[in-house]
mmCIF file as Biopython writes it, N, C-alpha, C and O atoms, coordinates in Angstrom:
data_model
#
loop_
_atom_site.group_PDB
_atom_site.id
_atom_site.type_symbol
_atom_site.label_atom_id
_atom_site.label_alt_id
_atom_site.label_comp_id
_atom_site.label_asym_id
_atom_site.label_entity_id
_atom_site.label_seq_id
_atom_site.pdbx_PDB_ins_code
_atom_site.Cartn_x
_atom_site.Cartn_y
_atom_site.Cartn_z
_atom_site.occupancy
_atom_site.B_iso_or_equiv
_atom_site.auth_seq_id
_atom_site.auth_asym_id
_atom_site.pdbx_PDB_model_num
ATOM 1   N N  . UNK A ? 1  ? -11.917 -3.364  15.260 1.0 0.0 1  A 1 
ATOM 2   C CA . UNK A ? 1  ? -12.856 -2.796  14.573 1.0 0.0 1  A 1 
ATOM 3   C C  . UNK A ? 1  ? -12.960 -3.198  12.946 1.0 0.0 1  A 1 
ATOM 4   O O  . UNK A ? 1  ? -13.912 -3.128  12.169 1.0 0.0 1  A 1 
ATOM 5   N N  . UNK A ? 2  ? -11.505 -3.672  12.753 1.0 0.0 2  A 1 
ATOM 6   C CA . UNK A ? 2  ? -11.035 -4.220  11.294 1.0 0.0 2  A 1 
ATOM 7   C C  . UNK A ? 2  ? -12.367 -5.428  10.910 1.0 0.0 2  A 1 
ATOM 8   O O  . UNK A ? 2  ? -13.009 -5.531  9.865  1.0 0.0 2  A 1 
ATOM 9   N N  . UNK A ? 3  ? -12.458 -6.197  12.110 1.0 0.0 3  A 1 
ATOM 10  C CA . UNK A ? 3  ? -13.705 -7.706  11.667 1.0 0.0 3  A 1 
ATOM 11  C C  . UNK A ? 3  ? -14.906 -6.881  11.507 1.0 0.0 3  A 1 
ATOM 12  O O  . UNK A ? 3  ? -15.547 -6.955  10.458 1.0 0.0 3  A 1 
ATOM 13  N N  . UNK A ? 4  ? -15.275 -6.081  12.480 1.0 0.0 4  A 1 
ATOM 14  C CA . UNK A ? 4  ? -16.479 -5.308  12.065 1.0 0.0 4  A 1 
ATOM 15  C C  . UNK A ? 4  ? -16.657 -4.969  10.838 1.0 0.0 4  A 1 
ATOM 16  O O  . UNK A ? 4  ? -17.715 -5.231  10.265 1.0 0.0 4  A 1 
ATOM 17  N N  . UNK A ? 5  ? -15.851 -4.461  10.362 1.0 0.0 5  A 1 
ATOM 18  C CA . UNK A ? 5  ? -15.903 -3.707  8.875  1.0 0.0 5  A 1 
ATOM 19  C C  . UNK A ? 5  ? -15.803 -4.727  7.935  1.0 0.0 5  A 1 
ATOM 20  O O  . UNK A ? 5  ? -16.578 -4.699  6.979  1.0 0.0 5  A 1 
ATOM 21  N N  . UNK A ? 6  ? -14.998 -5.613  8.034  1.0 0.0 6  A 1 
ATOM 22  C CA . UNK A ? 6  ? -15.233 -7.019  6.855  1.0 0.0 6  A 1 
ATOM 23  C C  . UNK A ? 6  ? -16.414 -7.624  7.025  1.0 0.0 6  A 1 
ATOM 24  O O  . UNK A ? 6  ? -16.968 -8.041  6.008  1.0 0.0 6  A 1 
ATOM 25  N N  . UNK A ? 7  ? -17.142 -7.834  8.471  1.0 0.0 7  A 1 
ATOM 26  C CA . UNK A ? 7  ? -18.406 -8.318  8.373  1.0 0.0 7  A 1 
ATOM 27  C C  . UNK A ? 7  ? -19.353 -7.559  7.841  1.0 0.0 7  A 1 
ATOM 28  O O  . UNK A ? 7  ? -20.136 -8.153  7.099  1.0 0.0 7  A 1 
ATOM 29  N N  . UNK A ? 8  ? -19.535 -6.294  8.014  1.0 0.0 8  A 1 
ATOM 30  C CA . UNK A ? 8  ? -20.317 -5.248  7.391  1.0 0.0 8  A 1 
ATOM 31  C C  . UNK A ? 8  ? -20.370 -5.170  6.184  1.0 0.0 8  A 1 
ATOM 32  O O  . UNK A ? 8  ? -21.438 -5.039  5.586  1.0 0.0 8  A 1 
ATOM 33  N N  . UNK A ? 9  ? -19.161 -5.241  5.577  1.0 0.0 9  A 1 
ATOM 34  C CA . UNK A ? 9  ? -19.014 -5.280  4.064  1.0 0.0 9  A 1 
ATOM 35  C C  . UNK A ? 9  ? -19.843 -6.825  3.277  1.0 0.0 9  A 1 
ATOM 36  O O  . UNK A ? 9  ? -20.709 -6.739  2.407  1.0 0.0 9  A 1 
ATOM 37  N N  . UNK A ? 10 ? -19.319 -8.119  3.839  1.0 0.0 10 A 1 
ATOM 38  C CA . UNK A ? 10 ? -19.834 -9.235  3.604  1.0 0.0 10 A 1 
ATOM 39  C C  . UNK A ? 10 ? -21.515 -9.092  3.838  1.0 0.0 10 A 1 
ATOM 40  O O  . UNK A ? 10 ? -22.314 -9.296  2.923  1.0 0.0 10 A 1 
ATOM 41  N N  . UNK A ? 11 ? -21.834 -8.787  4.937  1.0 0.0 11 A 1 
ATOM 42  C CA . UNK A ? 11 ? -23.200 -8.688  5.365  1.0 0.0 11 A 1 
ATOM 43  C C  . UNK A ? 11 ? -24.149 -7.814  4.272  1.0 0.0 11 A 1 
ATOM 44  O O  . UNK A ? 11 ? -25.305 -8.036  3.913  1.0 0.0 11 A 1 
ATOM 45  N N  . UNK A ? 12 ? -23.102 -6.599  3.831  1.0 0.0 12 A 1 
ATOM 46  C CA . UNK A ? 12 ? -23.999 -5.820  2.976  1.0 0.0 12 A 1 
ATOM 47  C C  . UNK A ? 12 ? -24.258 -6.193  1.888  1.0 0.0 12 A 1 
ATOM 48  O O  . UNK A ? 12 ? -25.348 -5.888  1.402  1.0 0.0 12 A 1 
ATOM 49  N N  . UNK A ? 13 ? -23.317 -6.982  1.158  1.0 0.0 13 A 1 
ATOM 50  C CA . UNK A ? 13 ? -23.159 -7.882  0.068  1.0 0.0 13 A 1 
ATOM 51  C C  . UNK A ? 13 ? -24.551 -8.808  0.063  1.0 0.0 13 A 1 
ATOM 52  O O  . UNK A ? 13 ? -25.500 -8.669  -0.708 1.0 0.0 13 A 1 
ATOM 53  N N  . UNK A ? 14 ? -24.432 -9.657  0.989  1.0 0.0 14 A 1 
ATOM 54  C CA . UNK A ? 14 ? -25.476 -10.630 1.389  1.0 0.0 14 A 1 
ATOM 55  C C  . UNK A ? 14 ? -26.614 -10.116 1.477  1.0 0.0 14 A 1 
ATOM 56  O O  . UNK A ? 14 ? -27.501 -10.661 0.821  1.0 0.0 14 A 1 
ATOM 57  N N  . UNK A ? 15 ? -26.962 -8.925  2.295  1.0 0.0 15 A 1 
ATOM 58  C CA . UNK A ? 15 ? -27.934 -8.541  2.474  1.0 0.0 15 A 1 
ATOM 59  C C  . UNK A ? 15 ? -28.651 -8.029  0.729  1.0 0.0 15 A 1 
ATOM 60  O O  . UNK A ? 15 ? -29.678 -8.580  0.332  1.0 0.0 15 A 1 
ATOM 61  N N  . UNK A ? 16 ? -28.028 -7.091  -0.021 1.0 0.0 16 A 1 
ATOM 62  C CA . UNK A ? 16 ? -28.454 -6.929  -1.253 1.0 0.0 16 A 1 
ATOM 63  C C  . UNK A ? 16 ? -28.794 -8.292  -2.133 1.0 0.0 16 A 1 
ATOM 64  O O  . UNK A ? 16 ? -29.830 -8.434  -2.782 1.0 0.0 16 A 1 
ATOM 65  N N  . UNK A ? 17 ? -27.844 -9.159  -2.044 1.0 0.0 17 A 1 
ATOM 66  C CA . UNK A ? 17 ? -28.254 -10.380 -2.794 1.0 0.0 17 A 1 
ATOM 67  C C  . UNK A ? 17 ? -29.364 -10.885 -2.214 1.0 0.0 17 A 1 
ATOM 68  O O  . UNK A ? 17 ? -30.031 -11.479 -3.061 1.0 0.0 17 A 1 
ATOM 69  N N  . UNK A ? 18 ? -29.998 -10.916 -0.825 1.0 0.0 18 A 1 
ATOM 70  C CA . UNK A ? 18 ? -31.189 -11.516 -0.313 1.0 0.0 18 A 1 
ATOM 71  C C  . UNK A ? 18 ? -32.521 -10.731 -0.371 1.0 0.0 18 A 1 
ATOM 72  O O  . UNK A ? 18 ? -33.637 -11.225 -0.206 1.0 0.0 18 A 1 
ATOM 73  N N  . UNK A ? 19 ? -32.237 -9.427  -0.633 1.0 0.0 19 A 1 
ATOM 74  C CA . UNK A ? 19 ? -33.046 -8.634  -1.202 1.0 0.0 19 A 1 
ATOM 75  C C  . UNK A ? 19 ? -33.614 -8.681  -2.551 1.0 0.0 19 A 1 
ATOM 76  O O  . UNK A ? 19 ? -34.753 -8.495  -2.980 1.0 0.0 19 A 1 
ATOM 77  N N  . UNK A ? 20 ? -32.399 -9.007  -3.143 1.0 0.0 20 A 1 
ATOM 78  C CA . UNK A ? 20 ? -32.719 -9.458  -4.576 1.0 0.0 20 A 1 
ATOM 79  C C  . UNK A ? 20 ? -33.607 -10.636 -4.891 1.0 0.0 20 A 1 
ATOM 80  O O  . UNK A ? 20 ? -34.589 -10.584 -5.630 1.0 0.0 20 A 1 
ATOM 81  N N  . UNK A ? 21 ? -33.124 -11.799 -4.201 1.0 0.0 21 A 1 
ATOM 82  C CA . UNK A ? 21 ? -34.120 -12.808 -4.060 1.0 0.0 21 A 1 
ATOM 83  C C  . UNK A ? 21 ? -35.391 -12.493 -3.413 1.0 0.0 21 A 1 
ATOM 84  O O  . UNK A ? 21 ? -36.361 -13.040 -3.938 1.0 0.0 21 A 1 
ATOM 85  N N  . UNK A ? 22 ? -35.582 -11.897 -2.605 1.0 0.0 22 A 1 
ATOM 86  C CA . UNK A ? 22 ? -36.997 -11.803 -2.296 1.0 0.0 22 A 1 
ATOM 87  C C  . UNK A ? 22 ? -37.911 -10.612 -3.084 1.0 0.0 22 A 1 
ATOM 88  O O  . UNK A ? 22 ? -39.124 -10.573 -2.878 1.0 0.0 22 A 1 
ATOM 89  N N  . UNK A ? 23 ? -37.390 -9.832  -3.819 1.0 0.0 23 A 1 
ATOM 90  C CA . UNK A ? 23 ? -37.887 -8.990  -4.893 1.0 0.0 23 A 1 
ATOM 91  C C  . UNK A ? 23 ? -38.364 -9.799  -5.876 1.0 0.0 23 A 1 
ATOM 92  O O  . UNK A ? 23 ? -39.395 -9.387  -6.409 1.0 0.0 23 A 1 
ATOM 93  N N  . UNK A ? 24 ? -37.775 -11.170 -6.408 1.0 0.0 24 A 1 
ATOM 94  C CA . UNK A ? 24 ? -38.278 -11.945 -7.316 1.0 0.0 24 A 1 
ATOM 95  C C  . UNK A ? 24 ? -39.759 -12.752 -6.843 1.0 0.0 24 A 1 
ATOM 96  O O  . UNK A ? 24 ? -40.736 -13.167 -7.466 1.0 0.0 24 A 1 
ATOM 97  N N  . UNK A ? 25 ? -39.372 -12.730 -5.474 1.0 0.0 25 A 1 
ATOM 98  C CA . UNK A ? 25 ? -40.592 -13.703 -5.055 1.0 0.0 25 A 1 
ATOM 99  C C  . UNK A ? 25 ? -42.129 -12.622 -4.713 1.0 0.0 25 A 1 
ATOM 100 O O  . UNK A ? 25 ? -43.302 -12.820 -5.028 1.0 0.0 25 A 1 
ATOM 101 N N  . UNK A ? 26 ? -41.625 -11.721 -4.121 1.0 0.0 26 A 1 
ATOM 102 C CA . UNK A ? 26 ? -42.747 -10.812 -3.752 1.0 0.0 26 A 1 
ATOM 103 C C  . UNK A ? 26 ? -42.148 -9.440  -4.547 1.0 0.0 26 A 1 
ATOM 104 O O  . UNK A ? 26 ? -41.141 -8.789  -4.266 1.0 0.0 26 A 1 
ATOM 105 N N  . UNK A ? 27 ? -43.082 -9.242  -5.591 1.0 0.0 27 A 1 
ATOM 106 C CA . UNK A ? 27 ? -42.871 -8.094  -6.334 1.0 0.0 27 A 1 
ATOM 107 C C  . UNK A ? 27 ? -42.862 -6.496  -5.873 1.0 0.0 27 A 1 
ATOM 108 O O  . UNK A ? 27 ? -42.435 -5.653  -6.662 1.0 0.0 27 A 1 
ATOM 109 N N  . UNK A ? 28 ? -43.250 -6.198  -4.836 1.0 0.0 28 A 1 
ATOM 110 C CA . UNK A ? 28 ? -43.439 -4.925  -4.306 1.0 0.0 28 A 1 
ATOM 111 C C  . UNK A ? 28 ? -42.543 -4.478  -3.631 1.0 0.0 28 A 1 
ATOM 112 O O  . UNK A ? 28 ? -42.381 -3.274  -3.431 1.0 0.0 28 A 1 
ATOM 113 N N  . UNK A ? 29 ? -41.616 -5.655  -3.045 1.0 0.0 29 A 1 
ATOM 114 C CA . UNK A ? 29 ? -40.565 -4.988  -2.260 1.0 0.0 29 A 1 
ATOM 115 C C  . UNK A ? 29 ? -39.008 -4.669  -2.789 1.0 0.0 29 A 1 
ATOM 116 O O  . UNK A ? 29 ? -38.272 -5.459  -3.381 1.0 0.0 29 A 1 
ATOM 117 N N  . UNK A ? 30 ? -38.767 -3.535  -2.476 1.0 0.0 30 A 1 
ATOM 118 C CA . UNK A ? 30 ? -37.581 -3.009  -2.958 1.0 0.0 30 A 1 
ATOM 119 C C  . UNK A ? 30 ? -36.342 -3.469  -2.571 1.0 0.0 30 A 1 
ATOM 120 O O  . UNK A ? 30 ? -36.132 -3.232  -1.382 1.0 0.0 30 A 1 
ATOM 121 N N  . UNK A ? 31 ? -35.375 -4.083  -3.177 1.0 0.0 31 A 1 
ATOM 122 C CA . UNK A ? 31 ? -34.251 -5.066  -2.705 1.0 0.0 31 A 1 
ATOM 123 C C  . UNK A ? 31 ? -33.409 -4.040  -2.314 1.0 0.0 31 A 1 
ATOM 124 O O  . UNK A ? 31 ? -32.722 -4.539  -1.422 1.0 0.0 31 A 1 
ATOM 125 N N  . UNK A ? 32 ? -33.142 -3.132  -2.440 1.0 0.0 32 A 1 
ATOM 126 C CA . UNK A ? 32 ? -32.181 -1.834  -1.758 1.0 0.0 32 A 1 
ATOM 127 C C  . UNK A ? 32 ? -32.660 -0.989  -1.038 1.0 0.0 32 A 1 
ATOM 128 O O  . UNK A ? 32 ? -32.416 0.201   -1.240 1.0 0.0 32 A 1 
ATOM 129 N N  . UNK A ? 33 ? -33.456 -1.401  -0.025 1.0 0.0 33 A 1 
ATOM 130 C CA . UNK A ? 33 ? -34.257 -0.413  1.093  1.0 0.0 33 A 1 
ATOM 131 C C  . UNK A ? 33 ? -32.855 0.713   1.453  1.0 0.0 33 A 1 
ATOM 132 O O  . UNK A ? 33 ? -31.856 0.193   1.949  1.0 0.0 33 A 1 
ATOM 133 N N  . UNK A ? 34 ? -32.849 1.841   1.250  1.0 0.0 34 A 1 
ATOM 134 C CA . UNK A ? 34 ? -31.765 2.781   1.625  1.0 0.0 34 A 1 
ATOM 135 C C  . UNK A ? 34 ? -31.598 2.965   3.418  1.0 0.0 34 A 1 
ATOM 136 O O  . UNK A ? 34 ? -30.486 3.171   3.905  1.0 0.0 34 A 1 
ATOM 137 N N  . UNK A ? 35 ? -32.642 2.876   4.141  1.0 0.0 35 A 1 
ATOM 138 C CA . UNK A ? 35 ? -33.082 3.084   5.388  1.0 0.0 35 A 1 
ATOM 139 C C  . UNK A ? 35 ? -32.678 1.937   5.598  1.0 0.0 35 A 1 
ATOM 140 O O  . UNK A ? 35 ? -31.464 2.044   5.426  1.0 0.0 35 A 1 
ATOM 141 N N  . UNK A ? 36 ? -32.885 0.919   5.852  1.0 0.0 36 A 1 
ATOM 142 C CA . UNK A ? 36 ? -32.394 -0.442  6.449  1.0 0.0 36 A 1 
ATOM 143 C C  . UNK A ? 36 ? -30.930 -0.743  5.994  1.0 0.0 36 A 1 
ATOM 144 O O  . UNK A ? 36 ? -30.331 -1.551  6.703  1.0 0.0 36 A 1 
ATOM 145 N N  . UNK A ? 37 ? -30.181 -0.165  4.807  1.0 0.0 37 A 1 
ATOM 146 C CA . UNK A ? 37 ? -29.072 -0.439  4.336  1.0 0.0 37 A 1 
ATOM 147 C C  . UNK A ? 37 ? -27.924 0.482   5.170  1.0 0.0 37 A 1 
ATOM 148 O O  . UNK A ? 37 ? -26.708 0.358   5.317  1.0 0.0 37 A 1 
ATOM 149 N N  . UNK A ? 38 ? -28.778 1.330   5.576  1.0 0.0 38 A 1 
ATOM 150 C CA . UNK A ? 38 ? -27.776 2.709   6.441  1.0 0.0 38 A 1 
ATOM 151 C C  . UNK A ? 38 ? -27.686 2.417   7.888  1.0 0.0 38 A 1 
ATOM 152 O O  . UNK A ? 38 ? -26.635 2.378   8.526  1.0 0.0 38 A 1 
ATOM 153 N N  . UNK A ? 39 ? -29.231 2.153   8.492  1.0 0.0 39 A 1 
ATOM 154 C CA . UNK A ? 39 ? -29.448 2.005   9.695  1.0 0.0 39 A 1 
ATOM 155 C C  . UNK A ? 39 ? -28.813 0.654   10.502 1.0 0.0 39 A 1 
ATOM 156 O O  . UNK A ? 39 ? -28.414 0.637   11.666 1.0 0.0 39 A 1 
ATOM 157 N N  . UNK A ? 40 ? -28.832 -0.191  9.781  1.0 0.0 40 A 1 
ATOM 158 C CA . UNK A ? 40 ? -28.420 -1.698  9.879  1.0 0.0 40 A 1 
ATOM 159 C C  . UNK A ? 40 ? -26.910 -1.320  10.484 1.0 0.0 40 A 1 
ATOM 160 O O  . UNK A ? 40 ? -26.699 -1.152  11.685 1.0 0.0 40 A 1 
ATOM 161 N N  . UNK A ? 41 ? -26.187 -1.247  9.736  1.0 0.0 41 A 1 
ATOM 162 C CA . UNK A ? 41 ? -24.661 -1.063  10.008 1.0 0.0 41 A 1 
ATOM 163 C C  . UNK A ? 41 ? -24.333 0.103   10.930 1.0 0.0 41 A 1 
ATOM 164 O O  . UNK A ? 41 ? -23.306 -0.033  11.595 1.0 0.0 41 A 1 
ATOM 165 N N  . UNK A ? 42 ? -24.987 1.157   11.074 1.0 0.0 42 A 1 
ATOM 166 C CA . UNK A ? 42 ? -24.889 1.760   12.158 1.0 0.0 42 A 1 
ATOM 167 C C  . UNK A ? 42 ? -25.155 1.258   13.748 1.0 0.0 42 A 1 
ATOM 168 O O  . UNK A ? 42 ? -24.388 1.497   14.681 1.0 0.0 42 A 1 
ATOM 169 N N  . UNK A ? 43 ? -26.116 0.687   13.818 1.0 0.0 43 A 1 
ATOM 170 C CA . UNK A ? 43 ? -26.555 -0.148  15.010 1.0 0.0 43 A 1 
ATOM 171 C C  . UNK A ? 43 ? -25.052 -1.244  15.322 1.0 0.0 43 A 1 
ATOM 172 O O  . UNK A ? 43 ? -24.272 -1.229  16.274 1.0 0.0 43 A 1 
ATOM 173 N N  . UNK A ? 44 ? -25.080 -2.052  14.195 1.0 0.0 44 A 1 
ATOM 174 C CA . UNK A ? 44 ? -23.760 -3.039  14.417 1.0 0.0 44 A 1 
ATOM 175 C C  . UNK A ? 44 ? -22.588 -1.987  14.930 1.0 0.0 44 A 1 
ATOM 176 O O  . UNK A ? 44 ? -21.925 -2.275  15.927 1.0 0.0 44 A 1 
ATOM 177 N N  . UNK A ? 45 ? -22.419 -1.066  14.388 1.0 0.0 45 A 1 
ATOM 178 C CA . UNK A ? 45 ? -20.932 -0.579  14.903 1.0 0.0 45 A 1 
ATOM 179 C C  . UNK A ? 45 ? -21.129 0.155   16.106 1.0 0.0 45 A 1 
ATOM 180 O O  . UNK A ? 45 ? -20.150 0.383   16.816 1.0 0.0 45 A 1 
ATOM 181 N N  . UNK A ? 46 ? -22.286 0.566   16.440 1.0 0.0 46 A 1 
ATOM 182 C CA . UNK A ? 46 ? -22.335 1.236   17.839 1.0 0.0 46 A 1 
ATOM 183 C C  . UNK A ? 46 ? -21.934 -0.019  18.929 1.0 0.0 46 A 1 
ATOM 184 O O  . UNK A ? 46 ? -21.016 -0.053  19.748 1.0 0.0 46 A 1 
ATOM 185 N N  . UNK A ? 47 ? -22.937 -0.994  18.631 1.0 0.0 47 A 1 
ATOM 186 C CA . UNK A ? 47 ? -23.000 -2.186  19.671 1.0 0.0 47 A 1 
ATOM 187 C C  . UNK A ? 47 ? -21.571 -2.514  19.315 1.0 0.0 47 A 1 
ATOM 188 O O  . UNK A ? 47 ? -20.967 -2.282  20.362 1.0 0.0 47 A 1 
ATOM 189 N N  . UNK A ? 48 ? -20.672 -2.937  18.394 1.0 0.0 48 A 1 
ATOM 190 C CA . UNK A ? 48 ? -19.126 -3.342  18.579 1.0 0.0 48 A 1 
ATOM 191 C C  . UNK A ? 48 ? -18.487 -2.253  19.282 1.0 0.0 48 A 1 
ATOM 192 O O  . UNK A ? 48 ? -17.562 -2.502  20.054 1.0 0.0 48 A 1 
ATOM 193 N N  . UNK A ? 49 ? -18.882 -1.083  19.094 1.0 0.0 49 A 1 
ATOM 194 C CA . UNK A ? 49 ? -18.048 0.001   19.823 1.0 0.0 49 A 1 
ATOM 195 C C  . UNK A ? 49 ? -18.236 -0.135  21.342 1.0 0.0 49 A 1 
ATOM 196 O O  . UNK A ? 49 ? -17.258 -0.136  22.089 1.0 0.0 49 A 1 
ATOM 197 N N  . UNK A ? 50 ? -19.659 -0.265  21.859 1.0 0.0 50 A 1 
ATOM 198 C CA . UNK A ? 50 ? -19.529 -0.258  23.285 1.0 0.0 50 A 1 
ATOM 199 C C  . UNK A ? 50 ? -19.158 -1.774  23.694 1.0 0.0 50 A 1 
ATOM 200 O O  . UNK A ? 50 ? -18.801 -1.941  24.860 1.0 0.0 50 A 1 
ATOM 201 N N  . UNK A ? 51 ? -19.214 -2.991  22.762 1.0 0.0 51 A 1 
ATOM 202 C CA . UNK A ? 51 ? -18.758 -4.183  23.078 1.0 0.0 51 A 1 
ATOM 203 C C  . UNK A ? 51 ? -17.006 -4.180  23.671 1.0 0.0 51 A 1 
ATOM 204 O O  . UNK A ? 51 ? -16.586 -4.685  24.712 1.0 0.0 51 A 1 
ATOM 205 N N  . UNK A ? 52 ? -16.314 -3.517  22.725 1.0 0.0 52 A 1 
ATOM 206 C CA . UNK A ? 52 ? -15.053 -3.119  22.938 1.0 0.0 52 A 1 
ATOM 207 C C  . UNK A ? 52 ? -14.417 -2.123  23.870 1.0 0.0 52 A 1 
ATOM 208 O O  . UNK A ? 52 ? -13.278 -2.171  24.335 1.0 0.0 52 A 1 
ATOM 209 N N  . UNK A ? 53 ? -15.472 -1.091  24.090 1.0 0.0 53 A 1 
ATOM 210 C CA . UNK A ? 53 ? -14.959 -0.153  24.983 1.0 0.0 53 A 1 
ATOM 211 C C  . UNK A ? 53 ? -14.978 -0.100  26.304 1.0 0.0 53 A 1 
ATOM 212 O O  . UNK A ? 53 ? -14.197 0.523   27.024 1.0 0.0 53 A 1 
ATOM 213 N N  . UNK A ? 54 ? -16.209 -1.004  26.735 1.0 0.0 54 A 1 
ATOM 214 C CA . UNK A ? 54 ? -16.404 -1.229  27.766 1.0 0.0 54 A 1 
ATOM 215 C C  . UNK A ? 54 ? -15.150 -1.885  28.740 1.0 0.0 54 A 1 
ATOM 216 O O  . UNK A ? 54 ? -14.621 -1.285  29.676 1.0 0.0 54 A 1 
ATOM 217 N N  . UNK A ? 55 ? -14.848 -3.128  28.326 1.0 0.0 55 A 1 
ATOM 218 C CA . UNK A ? 55 ? -13.620 -3.965  28.626 1.0 0.0 55 A 1 
ATOM 219 C C  . UNK A ? 55 ? -12.166 -3.480  28.561 1.0 0.0 55 A 1 
ATOM 220 O O  . UNK A ? 55 ? -11.290 -3.891  29.322 1.0 0.0 55 A 1 
ATOM 221 N N  . UNK A ? 56 ? -11.966 -2.505  27.519 1.0 0.0 56 A 1 
ATOM 222 C CA . UNK A ? 56 ? -10.847 -1.626  27.414 1.0 0.0 56 A 1 
ATOM 223 C C  . UNK A ? 56 ? -10.908 -0.731  28.330 1.0 0.0 56 A 1 
ATOM 224 O O  . UNK A ? 56 ? -9.886  -0.756  29.015 1.0 0.0 56 A 1 
ATOM 225 N N  . UNK A ? 57 ? -11.713 0.118   28.679 1.0 0.0 57 A 1 
ATOM 226 C CA . UNK A ? 57 ? -11.577 0.881   29.696 1.0 0.0 57 A 1 
ATOM 227 C C  . UNK A ? 57 ? -11.493 0.526   31.261 1.0 0.0 57 A 1 
ATOM 228 O O  . UNK A ? 57 ? -10.834 1.224   32.032 1.0 0.0 57 A 1 
ATOM 229 N N  . UNK A ? 58 ? -12.396 -0.907  31.779 1.0 0.0 58 A 1 
ATOM 230 C CA . UNK A ? 58 ? -12.154 -1.515  32.562 1.0 0.0 58 A 1 
ATOM 231 C C  . UNK A ? 58 ? -10.569 -2.072  32.789 1.0 0.0 58 A 1 
ATOM 232 O O  . UNK A ? 58 ? -10.102 -2.195  33.921 1.0 0.0 58 A 1 
ATOM 233 N N  . UNK A ? 59 ? -9.842  -2.376  31.621 1.0 0.0 59 A 1 
ATOM 234 C CA . UNK A ? 59 ? -8.307  -3.072  31.646 1.0 0.0 59 A 1 
ATOM 235 C C  . UNK A ? 59 ? -7.357  -1.801  31.753 1.0 0.0 59 A 1 
ATOM 236 O O  . UNK A ? 59 ? -6.226  -1.826  32.238 1.0 0.0 59 A 1 
ATOM 237 N N  . UNK A ? 60 ? -7.936  -0.791  31.273 1.0 0.0 60 A 1 
ATOM 238 C CA . UNK A ? 60 ? -7.238  0.508   31.445 1.0 0.0 60 A 1 
ATOM 239 C C  . UNK A ? 60 ? -6.860  0.990   32.752 1.0 0.0 60 A 1 
ATOM 240 O O  . UNK A ? 60 ? -5.726  1.434   32.933 1.0 0.0 60 A 1 
ATOM 241 N N  . UNK A ? 61 ? -7.842  0.934   33.814 1.0 0.0 61 A 1 
ATOM 242 C CA . UNK A ? 61 ? -7.922  1.450   34.971 1.0 0.0 61 A 1 
ATOM 243 C C  . UNK A ? 61 ? -7.015  0.429   36.290 1.0 0.0 61 A 1 
ATOM 244 O O  . UNK A ? 61 ? -6.867  0.749   37.469 1.0 0.0 61 A 1 
ATOM 245 N N  . UNK A ? 62 ? -6.491  -0.918  35.558 1.0 0.0 62 A 1 
ATOM 246 C CA . UNK A ? 62 ? -5.654  -1.649  36.647 1.0 0.0 62 A 1 
ATOM 247 C C  . UNK A ? 62 ? -4.356  -1.329  36.338 1.0 0.0 62 A 1 
ATOM 248 O O  . UNK A ? 62 ? -3.931  -1.121  35.202 1.0 0.0 62 A 1 
ATOM 249 N N  . UNK A ? 63 ? -3.599  -1.285  37.579 1.0 0.0 63 A 1 
ATOM 250 C CA . UNK A ? 63 ? -2.244  -0.825  37.393 1.0 0.0 63 A 1 
ATOM 251 C C  . UNK A ? 63 ? -1.422  -2.072  37.022 1.0 0.0 63 A 1 
ATOM 252 O O  . UNK A ? 63 ? -1.441  -3.140  37.633 1.0 0.0 63 A 1 
ATOM 253 N N  . UNK A ? 64 ? -0.593  -1.733  35.770 1.0 0.0 64 A 1 
ATOM 254 C CA . UNK A ? 64 ? -0.083  -3.158  35.133 1.0 0.0 64 A 1 
ATOM 255 C C  . UNK A ? 64 ? 0.941   -3.717  36.190 1.0 0.0 64 A 1 
ATOM 256 O O  . UNK A ? 64 ? 1.128   -4.930  36.279 1.0 0.0 64 A 1 
ATOM 257 N N  . UNK A ? 65 ? 1.539   -2.897  36.913 1.0 0.0 65 A 1 
ATOM 258 C CA . UNK A ? 65 ? 2.196   -3.820  37.961 1.0 0.0 65 A 1 
ATOM 259 C C  . UNK A ? 65 ? 1.970   -4.543  38.921 1.0 0.0 65 A 1 
ATOM 260 O O  . UNK A ? 65 ? 2.779   -5.377  39.327 1.0 0.0 65 A 1 
ATOM 261 N N  . UNK A ? 66 ? 0.576   -4.287  39.548 1.0 0.0 66 A 1 
ATOM 262 C CA . UNK A ? 66 ? -0.358  -4.994  40.170 1.0 0.0 66 A 1 
ATOM 263 C C  . UNK A ? 66 ? -0.647  -6.202  39.333 1.0 0.0 66 A 1 
ATOM 264 O O  . UNK A ? 66 ? -0.338  -7.291  39.817 1.0 0.0 66 A 1 
ATOM 265 N N  . UNK A ? 67 ? -1.179  -6.166  38.184 1.0 0.0 67 A 1 
ATOM 266 C CA . UNK A ? 67 ? -1.604  -7.074  37.327 1.0 0.0 67 A 1 
ATOM 267 C C  . UNK A ? 67 ? -0.592  -8.010  37.187 1.0 0.0 67 A 1 
ATOM 268 O O  . UNK A ? 67 ? -0.973  -9.175  37.290 1.0 0.0 67 A 1 
ATOM 269 N N  . UNK A ? 68 ? 0.834   -7.798  36.938 1.0 0.0 68 A 1 
ATOM 270 C CA . UNK A ? 68 ? 1.810   -8.804  36.466 1.0 0.0 68 A 1 
ATOM 271 C C  . UNK A ? 68 ? 2.212   -9.211  37.924 1.0 0.0 68 A 1 
ATOM 272 O O  . UNK A ? 68 ? 2.848   -10.266 37.919 1.0 0.0 68 A 1 
ATOM 273 N N  . UNK A ? 69 ? 2.052   -8.761  38.975 1.0 0.0 69 A 1 
ATOM 274 C CA . UNK A ? 69 ? 2.642   -9.731  40.531 1.0 0.0 69 A 1 
ATOM 275 C C  . UNK A ? 69 ? 1.294   -10.507 40.366 1.0 0.0 69 A 1 
ATOM 276 O O  . UNK A ? 69 ? 1.727   -11.655 40.466 1.0 0.0 69 A 1 
ATOM 277 N N  . UNK A ? 70 ? 0.030   -10.632 40.192 1.0 0.0 70 A 1 
ATOM 278 C CA . UNK A ? 70 ? -0.841  -11.398 40.520 1.0 0.0 70 A 1 
ATOM 279 C C  . UNK A ? 70 ? -0.775  -12.495 39.660 1.0 0.0 70 A 1 
ATOM 280 O O  . UNK A ? 70 ? -1.262  -13.588 39.950 1.0 0.0 70 A 1 
ATOM 281 N N  . UNK A ? 71 ? -0.093  -12.209 38.427 1.0 0.0 71 A 1 
ATOM 282 C CA . UNK A ? 71 ? -0.036  -13.524 37.335 1.0 0.0 71 A 1 
ATOM 283 C C  . UNK A ? 71 ? 1.033   -14.410 37.667 1.0 0.0 71 A 1 
ATOM 284 O O  . UNK A ? 71 ? 1.232   -15.419 36.990 1.0 0.0 71 A 1 
#
């Protein structure tokens, strides 16, 4: 989740910069849309949690001695 946090921080900075650039081209666009800046990271965090939780749950169900014997 540390990598996800770093990626979200970098993405947020880039999104604000891209929003500011879009505002110069499109006058009526808000560069810091609060809904998009809050919902987007929450969706990314939820996807990362599911993507890491499912394999971890499957790995936790395996008996360690059985896994070591097969290796």
